[in-house]
N, C-alpha and C positions, 0 to 999 in steps of 0.2 A: 231709391238710391239716396243722393244728397249727403254723402259722407264728408265732402270737402266743405269746410267752413270758410276759409279764405286763403289766398296765396300769401306766402312769406316774402315780402318785398322790403327787407331790411338791408342795411349797409353790409352786414356780414354775409347774408345769403346772396346778395348781388355779387360780392367779391368771389364767393365760391362758384357761382354760375359762370362768371367771366373766366375764372381760372380753369374750369372744366371744359369750357367751350373752345379752347385753343389747342392746336396740335402740339404734341410734345416730342422732342428729339430724345430718344432713349438709347442707352448703350448697355451691352451685355457681354459677358465673357464666355457664355456657353454656346455650343454649336446648334443646339435645339432651336434657338431663336431664328436661325437662317431658314429653317423649314416653316415655322409657324408664322413669322412676321415678315418674310422676304427681306431679311437684313443684309446689309452691305458689309463686307469684310474690310477692316482697316488695320494697319500695323502702326503702333505708336512706340517710339523709342524714348527711353529715359535713362538717366544716370543714377547709380546708387553709390553713395559715399560710405566707405567702411570706416571702422574705428582706427585702423592703422594708417589712414590717410589716402588710400588708393581709391580711385574712382573706377567703377565698372559700368559699361554700357550694356543695356538690355533692351529687348524688343518684346512687345506684347501684342497679341492679336485681339482686337475688339470688334464686336459686331454692332452696327448702329442701324436703327430703324425709326420710323415715325409712328407714334401712337396716335391714332385718330381721335378726334374730340367727341366726347359724349356729354352733351350739356345736362346739368342737373338743376332741378327747380325744387323749391320747398313749399309745402302747404301745411296749414293747420287743419287737422281733421278731427272728426268725432272720436272720443276715446274708445268706443266699441267697434270702430271700423277696422277691418283686416286688410292685408296687402292686396288681395285679389279684388276686393271692392274698390280700393283706391285706384288700382291699375285700370279697371274697367271704366271708372268715372272720368279719369284724366283722359283716356283715349277717346271716350265719347264726347266729352265737353270741349276739348281743345283740338281734336282731330290729328293726333300724333301717335307714334308707336312707342310704347313704354318698354324698356329693356329690363329694368329692375326697380324695386321699391324697397327703401329702407325706412323703418319707423323708429321713433324715439318717444318715450313717455317722459314728460317733464312734470315733476311734482310742483305744487304751488309753494311759493316762498312765504315764510312768515314775516309779517311786518309789524312794527311798533311805532306808535306815534305818541309823543309827549304833548299833552294839552294841559290847559289850566285845571281841568277837572280830574286829571290823572293820566295814567298810561292806558292807551287803547290798543289792544292786541287784535290782529286780524290775519287773514291769509289770502293770498291771491289764488286764482283758480288753477287747477291742474289741467294740462292739455297734452295733446299728442301731435307730434310733427311727422310728416312724411317727406322724405327726400326721394324724388322721382328722377331716374336716369332715363333719358330719351335716346332713340336711335340717332346715329350720326346724321347730321343734316337737318333734323327736326328742331324747331324752336317754338317757344310759347311767348306770345306778345300779350302781356297783361293789360296794356294800355290801349289796345285796338278798339275797344268799345266805349271809350270815353268821349 
């Protein structure tokens, strides 16, 4: 195995993990959400102003429900690793249940440096990122073994 190189513990990834780890209050206008998400029916009233100056009161039925949190974590993985290998290794290494894995291939950036001897051109390494979504209630603590 060994397809995971290191976890992504950057400011951007931490913000994404915290955002995905909180329950969200969702609203919908369709009746299908009542069956699938156990939504609660609410009526909202609002006024519509017409061009001729008249105001008209209307009511709208809205269904609200709570979308449960599914925390997401990022890892830098080997470029030849696939989603199945990544899922197996994360489940085995951190003892969690993985719901889905999304992968991103990042090309290396070209860099230039101006020195006394002239322009030096180079390139940073290409890498592959994996964003792993866990089952609700599961968490990964990267700092537990420090």
